[in-house]
C-alpha positions as CSV (number, residue, x, y, z in Angstrom):
1,X,-120.8,105.0,151.3
2,X,-120.7,107.6,148.6
3,X,-118.1,107.7,145.8
4,X,-116.0,110.3,147.6
5,X,-115.3,108.0,150.6
6,X,-112.5,105.5,150.6
7,X,-113.5,101.9,150.7
8,X,-112.4,99.9,153.8
9,X,-109.3,97.9,153.6
10,X,-105.8,98.6,152.3
11,X,-105.4,100.8,149.2
12,X,-103.9,99.2,146.2
13,X,-102.1,101.4,143.7
14,X,-101.4,100.4,140.1
15,X,-98.4,102.7,140.0
16,X,-95.8,99.9,140.1
17,X,-97.5,98.2,137.1
18,X,-97.6,101.3,134.9
19,X,-94.0,101.3,133.6
20,X,-94.2,97.6,132.9
21,X,-97.3,98.2,130.8
22,X,-95.9,101.2,129.0
23,X,-92.5,99.8,128.0
24,X,-93.6,97.4,125.3
25,X,-96.3,99.7,124.1
26,X,-94.0,101.9,121.9
27,X,-92.5,99.0,120.0
28,X,-95.9,97.2,119.6
29,X,-97.5,100.4,118.2
30,X,-94.5,101.1,116.0
31,X,-94.8,97.8,114.2
32,X,-98.4,98.6,113.1
33,X,-97.3,101.4,110.7
34,X,-95.0,101.5,107.7
35,X,-91.7,103.2,108.2
36,X,-92.5,106.5,106.4
37,X,-95.4,107.3,108.8
38,X,-94.3,105.2,111.8
39,X,-93.7,108.1,114.2
40,X,-96.9,109.9,113.2
41,X,-99.1,106.8,113.3
42,X,-97.7,105.7,116.7
43,X,-98.2,109.2,118.2
44,X,-101.7,109.6,116.9
45,X,-102.7,106.1,118.0
46,X,-101.3,106.5,121.5
47,X,-102.8,109.9,122.1
48,X,-106.2,109.2,120.7
49,X,-106.4,106.0,122.6
50,X,-105.5,107.8,125.8
51,X,-108.1,110.6,125.1
52,X,-110.8,108.1,124.3
53,X,-110.1,105.8,127.2
54,X,-109.7,108.6,129.7
55,X,-112.9,110.4,128.5
56,X,-115.2,107.4,128.9
57,X,-113.7,105.3,131.7
58,X,-114.3,107.8,134.6
59,X,-118.0,108.5,133.9
60,X,-118.7,104.8,133.4
61,X,-116.9,103.9,136.7
62,X,-118.7,106.7,138.5
63,X,-122.1,105.6,137.2
64,X,-121.4,101.9,138.1
65,X,-120.2,102.8,141.6
66,X,-123.2,105.1,142.3
67,X,-125.9,102.7,141.0
68,X,-124.5,99.2,141.5
69,X,-121.6,99.5,144.0
70,X,-117.8,99.4,143.8
71,X,-117.7,95.7,142.9
72,X,-119.1,96.5,139.5
73,X,-116.3,99.0,138.9
74,X,-113.9,96.1,139.4
75,X,-116.0,94.0,137.0
76,X,-115.9,96.8,134.4
77,X,-112.1,97.2,134.7
78,X,-111.6,93.4,134.5
79,X,-113.8,93.3,131.4
80,X,-112.0,96.1,129.7
81,X,-108.7,94.5,130.5
82,X,-109.9,91.2,129.0
83,X,-111.1,93.0,125.9
84,X,-107.7,94.7,125.6
85,X,-105.9,91.3,125.9
86,X,-108.0,89.7,123.2
87,X,-107.5,92.7,120.9
88,X,-103.7,92.5,121.6
89,X,-103.7,88.9,120.4
90,X,-105.1,90.0,117.0
91,X,-102.5,92.7,116.3
92,X,-100.5,91.9,113.2
93,X,-97.5,94.2,113.0
94,X,-95.0,94.7,110.3
95,X,-92.3,92.0,110.3
96,X,-88.9,92.2,108.6
């Protein structure tokens, strides 16, 4: 099976989880920056993270699927999710 073919079994879409993940993101990012630069800091952090994440995730996933199989793409995504969760636990935002 090449990367262009669909894997056997039911398709699972992350679309229902996307709004749930995005809702708290704005407030979490906002607390990381002081009030005078809050909008700019939040905007830059969100956009650069999206660009960086989107630019490297697809080539890595394609390489893993091609050379090791689709299971390793799942391992990669699980690992990045775990790293994100650990990083999230260390965020210290501004408190009032």
